[in-house]
VOBA-1610 file (N, C-alpha, C; in pm, whole numbers, padded with zeros to 5 digits, always signed):
BEGIN
Met-01982+02162+02529Met-02058+02047+02480Met-01967+01929+02451Phe-01855+01960+02380Phe-01764+01851+02345Phe-01703+01788+02468Gly-01684+01869+02573Gly-01623+01818+02695Gly-01707+01710+02761Arg-01835+01700+02723Arg-01919+01598+02783Arg-01907+01464+02711Leu-01841+01462+02593Leu-01815+01332+02529Leu-01725+01250+02619Lys-01750+01122+02627Lys-01673+01040+02718Lys-01580+00948+02643Lys-01463+00928+02698Lys-01365+00833+02646Lys-01334+00738+02759Lys-01387+00616+02749Lys-01371+00519+02857Lys-01417+00579+02990Asn-01534+00647+02984Asn-01598+00707+03101Asn-01517+00821+03163Lys-01427+00880+03085Lys-01353+00996+03132Lys-01376+01112+03037Leu-01369+01233+03088Leu-01379+01349+03001Leu-01265+01346+02902Val-01288+01398+02778Val-01183+01407+02680Val-01079+01504+02732Asp-01056+01617+02687Asp-00947+01704+02730Asp-01006+01836+02778Glu-00991+01864+02906Glu-01048+01987+02960Glu-00979+02111+02905Asn-00858+02097+02851Asn-00785+02210+02795Asn-00797+02217+02643Ile-00901+02157+02588Ile-00916+02150+02444Ile-00938+02288+02382Ile-00879+02311+02265Ile-00909+02428+02182Ile-01011+02385+02079Glu-01116+02463+02062Glu-01221+02431+01966Glu-01222+02537+01856Leu-01212+02491+01731Leu-01212+02580+01616Leu-01339+02560+01536Asp-01404+02669+01500Asp-01518+02664+01409Asp-01473+02721+01275Ile-01479+02639+01170Ile-01437+02687+01039Ile-01554+02678+00942Asp-01569+02783+00860Asp-01679+02786+00764Asp-01630+02767+00621Gln-01501+02735+00606Gln-01443+02704+00477Gln-01332+02603+00499Thr-01302+02522+00398Thr-01196+02424+00416Thr-01062+02495+00428Val-00986+02460+00528Val-00856+02521+00554Val-00750+02412+00547Asp-00647+02436+00465Asp-00537+02340+00454Asp-00439+02357+00570Cys-00365+02251+00595Cys-00249+02254+00686Cys-00284+02287+00831Leu-00402+02248+00875Leu-00433+02262+01016Leu-00356+02155+01095Cys-00304+02193+01210Cys-00225+02102+01295Cys-00106+02044+01219Asp-00054+02121+01125Asp+00057+02080+01040Asp+00187+02127+01104Phe+00267+02032+01152Phe+00390+02067+01223Phe+00496+02123+01128Thr+00477+02107+00996Thr+00572+02161+00897Thr+00529+02296+00843Tyr+00405+02335+00871Tyr+00348+02459+00814Tyr+00362+02458+00662Asn+00311+02352+00601Asn+00316+02333+00457Asn+00461+02335+00406Phe+00548+02263+00477Phe+00690+02253+00441Phe+00752+02393+00430Tyr+00750+02461+00541Tyr+00793+02602+00546Tyr+00933+02621+00489Trp+01020+02521+00506Trp+01157+02534+00459Trp+01166+02544+00307Asn+01059+02507+00238Asn+01057+02520+00092Asn+01002+02656+00047His+00895+02701+00109His+00832+02824+00059His+00872+02950+00135Lys+00937+02934+00254Lys+00990+03049+00330Lys+00886+03158+00355Gly+00765+03116+00382Gly+00661+03213+00417Gly+00576+03260+00301Lys+00603+03215+00179Lys+00524+03261+00064Lys+00384+03201+00063Lys+00370+03082+00118Lys+00239+03017+00120Lys+00164+03041+00250Met+00236+03049+00361Met+00173+03077+00489Met+00281+03111+00590Glu+00242+03186+00692Glu+00331+03215+00804Glu+00279+03143+00928Leu+00369+03111+01019Leu+00330+03043+01141Leu+00229+03126+01219Thr+00244+03257+01209Thr+00160+03347+01289Thr+00033+03392+01217Asp+00006+03337+01098Asp-00120+03368+01030Asp-00237+03317+01112Lys-00343+03397+01119Lys-00463+03354+01189Lys-00539+03251+01105Ile-00591+03151+01171Ile-00681+03057+01104Ile-00810+03132+01072Pro-00858+03127+00947Pro-00978+03202+00910Pro-01093+03184+01008Asn-01152+03296+01047Asn-01270+03297+01135Asn-01239+03250+01276Asn-01110+03261+01318Asn-01070+03218+01452Asn-00966+03313+01509Lys-00951+03312+01641Lys-00852+03397+01705Lys-00715+03331+01714Tyr-00710+03202+01682Tyr-00585+03127+01696Tyr-00505+03129+01567Thr-00372+03125+01580Thr-00284+03112+01465Thr-00255+02964+01439Phe-00195+02936+01323Phe-00156+02799+01292Phe-00053+02749+01395Gln+00034+02837+01439Gln+00134+02799+01538Gln+00071+02773+01675Asp-00030+02849+01709Asp-00097+02831+01838Asp-00146+02687+01856Ile-00207+02633+01751Ile-00265+02500+01769Ile-00158+02391+01768Val-00049+02412+01692Val+00061+02316+01695Val+00125+02315+01834Glu+00151+02433+01888Glu+00212+02440+02021Glu+00119+02382+02127His-00011+02400+02110His-00109+02343+02203His-00101+02190+02202Leu-00089+02133+02082Leu-00075+01987+02071Leu+00055+01939+02134Lys+00163+02015+02117Lys+00292+01977+02174Lys+00288+01971+02326Lys+00197+02043+02387Lys+00182+02042+02532Lys+00097+01925+02580Gly+00054+01841+02486Gly-00029+01726+02522Gly-00176+01755+02525Asn-00215+01874+02480Asn-00355+01912+02477Asn-00416+01881+02341Ser-00547+01881+02335Ser-00616+01839+02213Ser-00684+01954+02141Ile-00719+01927+02015Ile-00785+02024+01928Ile-00912+01961+01874Lys-01022+02039+01872Lys-01143+01995+01803Lys-01174+02096+01694Ile-01200+02046+01574Ile-01229+02130+01458Ile-01371+02102+01412Asn-01455+02203+01412Asn-01592+02190+01365Asn-01600+02242+01222Gly-01625+02153+01127Gly-01629+02190+00987Gly-01541+02098+00904Asn-01553+02110+00774Asn-01475+02027+00684Asn-01332+02080+00672Val-01235+01990+00679Val-01094+02027+00684Val-01028+02002+00548Gly-00930+02086+00514Gly-00861+02074+00386Gly-00750+01971+00390His-00650+01992+00303His-00542+01895+00283His-00436+01905+00393Arg-00361+01796+00409Arg-00241+01789+00493Arg-00269+01814+00641Leu-00383+01771+00688Leu-00413+01777+00831Leu-00310+01693+00908Cys-00253+01751+01012Cys-00162+01678+01103Cys-00035+01628+01035Ser+00014+01701+00939Ser+00140+01664+00873Ser+00255+01664+00975Ser+00332+01555+00979Ser+00448+01539+01069Ser+00412+01561+01216Met+00288+01535+01252Met+00249+01551+01392Met+00328+01453+01480Gly+00370+01501+01596Gly+00446+01417+01688Gly+00594+01415+01661Val+00644+01513+01583Val+00787+01523+01556Val+00836+01660+01601Asp+00945+01662+01677Asp+01009+01787+01719Asp+01107+01827+01610Leu+01055+01892+01507Leu+01129+01914+01383Leu+01254+01999+01404Ala+01366+01950+01350Ala+01494+02017+01366Ala+01495+02154+01300Tyr+01421+02171+01190Tyr+01420+02298+01119Tyr+01376+02413+01209Phe+01286+02382+01301Phe+01235+02485+01392Phe+01308+02483+01526Gly+01429+02426+01528Gly+01510+02426+01649Gly+01489+02307+01738Gly+01416+02205+01692Gly+01389+02087+01772Gly+01498+01983+01761Thr+01474+01871+01826Thr+01573+01762+01831Thr+01561+01667+01713Gly+01448+01672+01641Gly+01422+01576+01535Gly+01359+01447+01585Ala+01347+01434+01718Ala+01292+01312+01778Ala+01139+01319+01786Ser+01079+01206+01820Ser+00934+01202+01838Ser+00898+01264+01973Ile+00778+01322+01979Ile+00728+01383+02102Ile+00581+01344+02119Asp+00540+01332+02244Asp+00399+01306+02274Asp+00316+01430+02242Val+00197+01408+02192Val+00109+01519+02154Val-00034+01485+02194Gly-00119+01587+02190Gly-00261+01567+02214Gly-00330+01508+02092Asp-00460+01489+02104Asp-00539+01432+01995Asp-00606+01542+01914Val-00641+01508+01789Val-00712+01599+01701Val-00846+01537+01665Phe-00953+01612+01686Phe-01089+01568+01655Phe-01144+01657+01543Val-01201+01593+01441Val-01263+01667+01331Val-01410+01630+01324Asn-01493+01729+01347Asn-01638+01711+01337Asn-01679+01752+01195Gly-01642+01665+01098Gly-01665+01695+00957Gly-01582+01603+00870Asp-01565+01643+00744Asp-01487+01564+00648Asp-01343+01613+00645Val-01255+01527+00591Val-01113+01563+00577Val-01066+01535+00435Ala-00999+01634+00374Ala-00946+01618+00238Ala-00820+01532+00241Ser-00753+01520+00130Ser-00644+01424+00113Ser-00519+01458+00193Arg-00434+01358+00207Arg-00301+01365+00269Arg-00307+01393+00420Met-00410+01342+00483Met-00420+01350+00629Met-00313+01262+00692Gly-00232+01319+00780Gly-00136+01241+00857Gly-00010+01202+00780Ile+00030+01282+00680Ile+00155+01248+00613Ile+00272+01265+00710Ser+00360+01167+00708Ser+00481+01165+00792Ser+00452+01177+00941Ile+00332+01143+00982Ile+00297+01150+01124Ile+00377+01045+01202Arg+00418+01084+01321Arg+00496+00992+01406Arg+00419+00950+01530Lys+00349+01043+01593Lys+00271+01011+01714Lys+00142+01091+01713Gly+00047+01044+01793Gly-00079+01115+01806Gly-00194+01044+01737Asn-00315+01081+01773Asn-00436+01022+01718Asn-00521+01128+01649Ile-00588+01086+01541Ile-00680+01173+01469Ile-00817+01107+01469Tyr-00919+01179+01516Tyr-01056+01131+01518Tyr-01137+01208+01414Val-01213+01137+01331Val-01289+01200+01223Val-01432+01149+01225Ser-01529+01242+01224Ser-01669+01200+01224Ser-01724+01181+01084Gly-01662+01248+00985Gly-01713+01244+00848Gly-01630+01156+00757Lys-01625+01196+00630Lys-01554+01119+00528Lys-01408+01163+00521Ile-01323+01070+00478Ile-01183+01103+00450Ile-01156+01075+00303Thr-01066+01152+00246Thr-01029+01135+00106Thr-00886+01086+00097Asp-00864+00978+00022Asp-00726+00933+00005Asp-00665+01002-00118Pro-00530+01004-00128Pro-00439+00934-00041Pro-00436+00992+00100Ile-00427+00900+00197Ile-00403+00941+00334Ile-00253+00925+00362Gly-00211+00953+00483Gly-00070+00949+00515Gly-00026+00822+00583Asn+00065+00836+00676Asn+00127+00723+00747Asn+00040+00681+00865Ile-00085+00647+00834Ile-00182+00618+00940Ile-00259+00491+00909Val-00312+00430+01014Val-00403+00318+01002Val-00522+00342+01095Glu-00634+00285+01058Glu-00752+00300+01142Glu-00748+00198+01255Val-00789+00241+01375Val-00798+00154+01491Val-00938+00168+01550Lys-00974+00073+01634Lys-01107+00079+01696Lys-01120+00205+01780Ser-01224+00280+01753Ser-01240+00409+01820Ser-01290+00393+01963Asp-01242+00483+02049Asp-01290+00487+02187Asp-01378+00609+02213Val-01416+00679+02104Val-01509+00791+02116Val-01623+00770+02017Lys-01745+00760+02067Lys-01862+00732+01983Lys-01879+00840+01877Gly-01906+00795+01754Gly-01933+00888+01645Gly-01810+00930+01567Tyr-01694+00882+01607Tyr-01569+00918+01540Tyr-01490+00793+01501Arg-01434+00794+01381Arg-01332+00696+01345Arg-01198+00745+01399Lys-01112+00653+01434Lys-00985+00688+01496Lys-00869+00636+01409Phe-00770+00723+01388Phe-00653+00688+01310Phe-00527+00719+01391Thr-00428+00633+01376Thr-00302+00655+01447Thr-00185+00621+01356Ser-00066+00663+01395Ser+00053+00647+01314Ser+00092+00501+01298Ala+00117+00458+01174Ala+00166+00322+01150Ala+00302+00300+01214Thr+00385+00402+01212Thr+00517+00392+01274Thr+00504+00375+01425Glu+00413+00448+01486Glu+00394+00435+01630Glu+00346+00296+01668Leu+00262+00236+01584Leu+00211+00102+01614Leu+00324+00000+01626Leu+00432+00022+01550Leu+00543-00072+01553Leu+00651-00033+01655Met+00671+00096+01675Met+00779+00140+01763Met+00735+00154+01909Glu+00610+00196+01929Glu+00560+00213+02066Glu+00472+00095+02110Lys+00414+00026+02012Lys+00334-00094+02035Lys+00215-00074+02131Pro+00130+00025+02104Pro+00011+00038+02187Pro-00084-00080+02166Lys-00155-00117+02272Lys-00245-00231+02264Lys-00383-00183+02221Ile-00404-00182+02089Ile-00531-00137+02032Ile-00572-00231+01920Lys-00702-00233+01890Lys-00754-00319+01786Lys-00753-00247+01652Leu-00700-00312+01549Leu-00687-00250+01418Leu-00813-00272+01334Val-00835-00179+01241Val-00946-00189+01146Val-00885-00189+01006Gly-00907-00293+00929Gly-00852-00302+00794Gly-00704-00333+00791Ala-00652-00383+00900Ala-00510-00418+00908Ala-00492-00525+01015Asn-00376-00590+01011Asn-00344-00692+01110Asn-00199-00673+01154Lys-00173-00698+01281Lys-00038-00691+01333Lys-00005-00824+01400Ser+00107-00880+01355Ser+00154-01006+01412Ser+00303-00992+01440Gly+00337-00990+01568Gly+00477-00971+01605Gly+00529-00837+01557Glu+00631-00840+01472Glu+00691-00717+01422Glu+00641-00681+01282Thr+00530-00742+01239Thr+00478-00716+01105Thr+00339-00654+01111Leu+00322-00543+01040Leu+00193-00477+01025Leu+00151-00491+00879Glu+00037-00557+00855Glu-00013-00576+00718Glu-00144-00500+00701Ile-00149-00415+00597Ile-00263-00326+00576Ile-00340-00371+00453Asn-00471-00387+00470Asn-00555-00442+00362Asn-00682-00360+00339Asp-00680-00232+00373Asp-00804-00154+00369Asp-00833-00092+00232Gly-00742-00106+00135Gly-00766-00055+00000Gly-00739+00093-00019Leu-00697+00163+00087Leu-00670+00306+00075Leu-00527+00330+00026Ile-00512+00429-00058Ile-00380+00469-00107Ile-00315+00558-00002Arg-00183+00538+00019Arg-00113+00609+00125Arg+00011+00682+00075Asp+00038+00798+00134Asp+00165+00868+00121Asp+00251+00837+00244Thr+00380+00848+00229Thr+00477+00849+00341Thr+00467+00727+00432Leu+00418+00616+00382Leu+00402+00499+00467Leu+00537+00454+00523Gly+00543+00433+00654Gly+00667+00394+00719Gly+00758+00509+00754Ala+00709+00630+00743Ala+00791+00748+00770Ala+00858+00738+00907Arg+00989+00760+00908Arg+01069+00766+01031Arg+01073+00634+01109Leu+01042+00523+01043Leu+01051+00394+01110Leu+01197+00365+01147Asp+01220+00329+01272Asp+01356+00302+01321Asp+01353+00178+01410Arg+01301+00071+01354Arg+01291-00055+01427Arg+01294-00168+01325Asp+01347-00282+01362Asp+01355-00395+01271Asp+01218-00460+01259Ser+01127-00387+01196Ser+00988-00431+01177Ser+00953-00422+01030Glu+00837-00472+00995Glu+00795-00469+00853Glu+00653-00418+00842Ile+00632-00329+00744Ile+00499-00283+00707Ile+00470-00333+00567Ile+00357-00400+00550Ile+00315-00451+00419Ile+00185-00381+00381Leu+00184-00317+00265Leu+00062-00257+00212Leu+00019-00336+00090Asn-00097-00398+00098Asn-00151-00472-00016Asn-00237-00379-00100Gly-00170-00313-00194Gly-00235-00212-00277Gly-00134-00108-00317Asn-00181-00001-00379Asn-00093+00103-00429Asn-00064+00209-00323Ala+00053+00270-00333Ala+00091+00384-00251Ala+00115+00503-00342Asp+00123+00621-00282Asp+00150+00740-00363Asp+00286+00797-00326Leu+00292+00914-00268Leu+00417+00987-00251Leu+00502+00937-00134Ser+00633+00939-00154Ser+00733+00935-00046Ser+00722+00815+00047Thr+00695+00698-00008Thr+00695+00577+00073Thr+00831+00559+00142Gly+00830+00534+00272Gly+00954+00508+00346Gly+01040+00630+00372Ile+00986+00748+00359Ile+01066+00870+00379Ile+01127+00873+00519Leu+01254+00904+00525Leu+01327+00922+00651Leu+01335+00795+00736Met+01313+00680+00676Met+01330+00553+00749Met+01477+00534+00787Lys+01497+00468+00902Lys+01632+00433+00946Lys+01652+00283+00962Asn+01542+00210+00973Asn+01550+00066+00997Asn+01418+00004+00957Gly+01419-00128+00935Gly+01297-00199+00904Gly+01274-00213+00754Val+01154-00264+00721Val+01116-00289+00582Val+00976-00234+00558Val+00959-00165+00446Val+00826-00129+00397Val+00809-00196+00261Arg+00707-00278+00250Arg+00683-00354+00126Arg+00548-00312+00068Ile+00549-00263-00055Ile+00426-00223-00124Ile+00394-00327-00229Asn+00285-00398-00213Asn+00241-00496-00312Asn+00149-00426-00412Gly+00212-00338-00489Gly+00141-00255-00586Gly+00239-00153-00641Asn+00187-00043-00694Asn+00269+00063-00751Asn+00285+00178-00653Cys+00387+00262-00679Cys+00414+00379-00595Cys+00422+00505-00680Gly+00405+00620-00614Gly+00415+00749-00681Gly+00556+00804-00678Asn+00566+00935-00688Asn+00696+01002-00686Asn+00764+00993-00550Asn+00897+01011-00553Asn+00978+01028-00431Asn+00978+00906-00340Thr+00957+00789-00395Thr+00968+00668-00314Thr+01107+00659-00251Ala+01113+00627-00123Ala+01239+00615-00048Ala+01315+00747-00040Ala+01244+00858-00045Ala+01310+00989-00029Ala+01378+00998+00107Leu+01500+01046+00107Leu+01576+01067+00231Leu+01591+00939+00312Leu+01586+00825+00246Leu+01602+00697+00315Leu+01737+00694+00386Asn+01734+00660+00514Asn+01855+00663+00596Asn+01881+00528+00662Gly+01840+00423+00594Gly+01855+00287+00646Gly+01729+00208+00622Gly+01738+00076+00637Gly+01622-00007+00613Gly+01603-00034+00465Thr+01488-00092+00432Thr+01462-00139+00296Thr+01322-00102+00253Val+01310-00047+00132Val+01181-00019+00070Val+01166-00109-00051Ile+01058-00186-00055Ile+01034-00282-00163Ile+00903-00247-00232Val+00907-00237-00364Val+00788-00209-00443Val+00770-00322-00544Asp+00665-00399-00528Asp+00639-00511-00619Asp+00555-00462-00736Gly+00606-00358-00803Gly+00537-00294-00913Gly+00625-00183-00968Asp+00564-00075-01016Asp+00637+00037-01072Asp+00635+00157-00978Cys+00729+00249-01001Cys+00732+00377-00930Cys+00725+00491-01031Asp+00677+00605-00987Asp+00690+00726-01067Asp+00832+00781-01047Asp+00854+00905-01078Asp+00990+00959-01085Asp+01049+00997-00949Phe+01180+01025-00952Phe+01257+01074-00837Phe+01265+00972-00722Thr+01265+00846-00758Thr+01285+00742-00657Thr+01422+00760-00591Ala+01428+00743-00460Ala+01552+00750-00381Ala+01618+00888-00386Val+01538+00993-00397Val+01594+01128-00395Val+01660+01154-00258Glu+01781+01201-00258Glu+01859+01232-00138Glu+01873+01112-00044Met+01874+00993-00100Met+01892+00871-00021Met+02031+00872+00045Lys+02035+00839+00174Lys+02160+00840+00248Lys+02221+00701+00263Lys+02137+00602+00289Lys+02180+00463+00294Lys+02057+00375+00295Gly+02081+00243+00283Gly+01970+00149+00281Gly+01959+00081+00146Thr+01843+00015+00125Thr+01821-00063+00004Thr+01682-00034-00051Val+01674-00019-00183Val+01546-00002-00252Val+01536-00111-00358Ile+01425-00183-00359Ile+01401-00287-00459Ile+01269-00257-00530Val+01276-00242-00661Val+01156-00215-00741Val+01143-00325-00844Asn+01043-00408-00828Asn+01021-00521-00919Asn+00945-00475-01042Gly+01000-00370-01106Gly+00936-00308-01221Gly+01020-00188-01261Asn+00953-00083-01305Asn+01020+00039-01350Asn+01030+00139-01234Ala+01153+00178-01198Ala+01174+00273-01088Ala+01159+00418-01131Gly+01129+00442-01259Gly+01101+00576-01306Gly+01223+00652-01354Lys+01198+00777-01391Lys+01305+00865-01439Lys+01366+00942-01321Phe+01480+01003-01347Phe+01550+01085-01247Phe+01575+01004-01119Leu+01625+00884-01139Leu+01646+00790-01029Leu+01771+00827-00949Gly+01755+00845-00817Gly+01867+00868-00728Gly+01928+01007-00731Pro+01852+01115-00750Pro+01912+01248-00748Pro+01964+01283-00608Lys+02082+01342-00602Lys+02145+01383-00476Lys+02166+01265-00381Lys+02174+01148-00436Lys+02193+01027-00354Lys+02334+01025-00296Ile+02346+00986-00169Ile+02476+00981-00101Ile+02531+00839-00098Ser+02447+00743-00060Ser+02491+00604-00052Ser+02368+00514-00061Gly+02392+00383-00046Gly+02283+00288-00057Gly+02274+00230-00197Thr+02186+00130-00212Thr+02176+00056-00338Thr+02031+00048-00383Ile+02011+00063-00514Ile+01879+00051-00574Ile+01882-00065-00674Tyr+01785-00154-00662Tyr+01769-00262-00759Tyr+01634-00242-00829Ala+01633-00250-00961Ala+01509-00232-01034Ala+01517-00305-01168Lys+01401-00341-01224Lys+01398-00402-01356Lys+01423-00298-01466Glu+01377-00176-01441Glu+01400-00065-01533Glu+01420+00062-01452Gly+01473+00165-01515Gly+01491+00292-01448Gly+01594+00377-01520Ser+01581+00507-01508Ser+01673+00600-01572Ser+01736+00688-01464Ser+01862+00661-01434Ser+01928+00730-01323Ser+01979+00867-01364Ile+02005+00948-01261Ile+02058+01082-01280Ile+02177+01099-01185His+02272+01185-01220His+02390+01208-01138His+02350+01239-00993Pro+02419+01178-00895Pro+02541+01099-00905Pro+02519+00948-00918Thr+02395+00905-00934Thr+02364+00762-00937Thr+02395+00704-01075Lys+02459+00588-01075Lys+02497+00522-01200Lys+02461+00374-01195Gln+02440+00320-01314Gln+02411+00177-01323Gln+02539+00097-01305Ala+02528-00017-01236Ala+02644-00104-01212Ala+02600-00249-01232Lys+02696-00339-01233Lys+02667-00481-01252Lys+02633-00548-01119Leu+02538-00642-01126Leu+02507-00722-01008Leu+02623-00815-00976Asn+02656-00827-00847Asn+02753-00927-00805Asn+02681-01034-00722Asn+02755-01129-00673Asn+02692-01239-00597Asn+02622-01190-00471Glu+02681-01090-00407Glu+02617-01035-00286Glu+02483-00971-00320Asp+02476-00900-00432Asp+02350-00839-00476Asp+02245-00946-00503Lys+02285-01053-00568Lys+02191-01161-00598Lys+02137-01225-00471Leu+02223-01238-00370Leu+02180-01295-00243Leu+02081-01203-00172Ile+02107-01072-00178Ile+02013-00976-00117Ile+01875-00989-00181Leu+01870-00995-00312Leu+01742-01008-00381Leu+01673-01139-00346Gln+01749-01245-00339Gln+01691-01375-00302Gln+01636-01374-00160Asn+01705-01304-00070Asn+01658-01295+00068Asn+01523-01225+00078Tyr+01495-01136-00019Tyr+01366-01069-00021Tyr+01269-01134-00120Arg+01299-01260-00156Arg+01210-01344-00237Arg+01196-01296-00381Phe+01306-01246-00438Phe+01308-01207-00578Phe+01415-01286-00652Asn+01381-01329-00774Asn+01480-01386-00864Asn+01561-01270-00923Ser+01691-01276-00913Ser+01776-01164-00957Ser+01777-01145-01108Leu+01728-01244-01184Leu+01728-01235-01329Leu+01646-01114-01376Gly+01709-01028-01453Gly+01639-00912-01509Gly+01654-00786-01426Phe+01713-00796-01307Phe+01730-00676-01222Phe+01855-00599-01263Leu+01846-00467-01255Leu+01958-00377-01272Leu+01997-00322-01136Lys+02121-00280-01126Lys+02172-00224-01001Lys+02210-00078-01024Phe+02172+00009-00929Phe+02210+00149-00936Phe+02274+00188-00803Glu+02389+00252-00811Glu+02454+00292-00687Glu+02524+00426-00704
//
């Protein structure tokens, strides 16, 4: 039945896997398997069967990696399509982006859909719950479904599509849809800028290597986690653990950067009006170069603290 849906007068994917679920299932199409490197199989195994289906969680991820698509009938749980489109090094991959198939949900989706997503499209017929991930809505090419794609892909691959609740001009993507986001700008490696007019939640700018992510609002925990270049700007406050395991780059918080600032930080600079750092990060004095950096990002350096 689904194969008869048309996308620009073409069949969707003849090799599609269709899942029928009668309960909400977390971590479907999740390339991290609920951050397997943290729980080591205590929360789920790659080879666990998806409830009420013959397929395992790994089966559907590998199917997507081959460029094939997945359709899910029923309401979906949290972390749908986490890190989709990434050949994760933990599982023996290169760490680079990879082309993947599309994911269709004939139902609702719970929070954190598309966290750290790099490539691929997600189609949803029902409601979505924020915070969502590193995604923006684009004009759908399949009737009855909203379509979401990676914010990072929009800037690095530059597909020619019409945005919904956002605007793209040159190298700048500005989002105005009012949804709270996790991991915005994840893995961005281009001299581009993402502006979110509103609040963000977890891990803004995670694993960025280049570019700017600017949040015109507040952020949650782990802002600029694993930052490896580029700049994360928060025109408000952050929760705790800002710049955790930061490798290089710049973080500017025009407010309170939170407690436990810069744990396991290797390099880079944090500027904030307030914040409580933890080893190895220490407070230092602003110099003229620091003041110029802040001015270049349209901030008066008066009242800023420096952490390095």
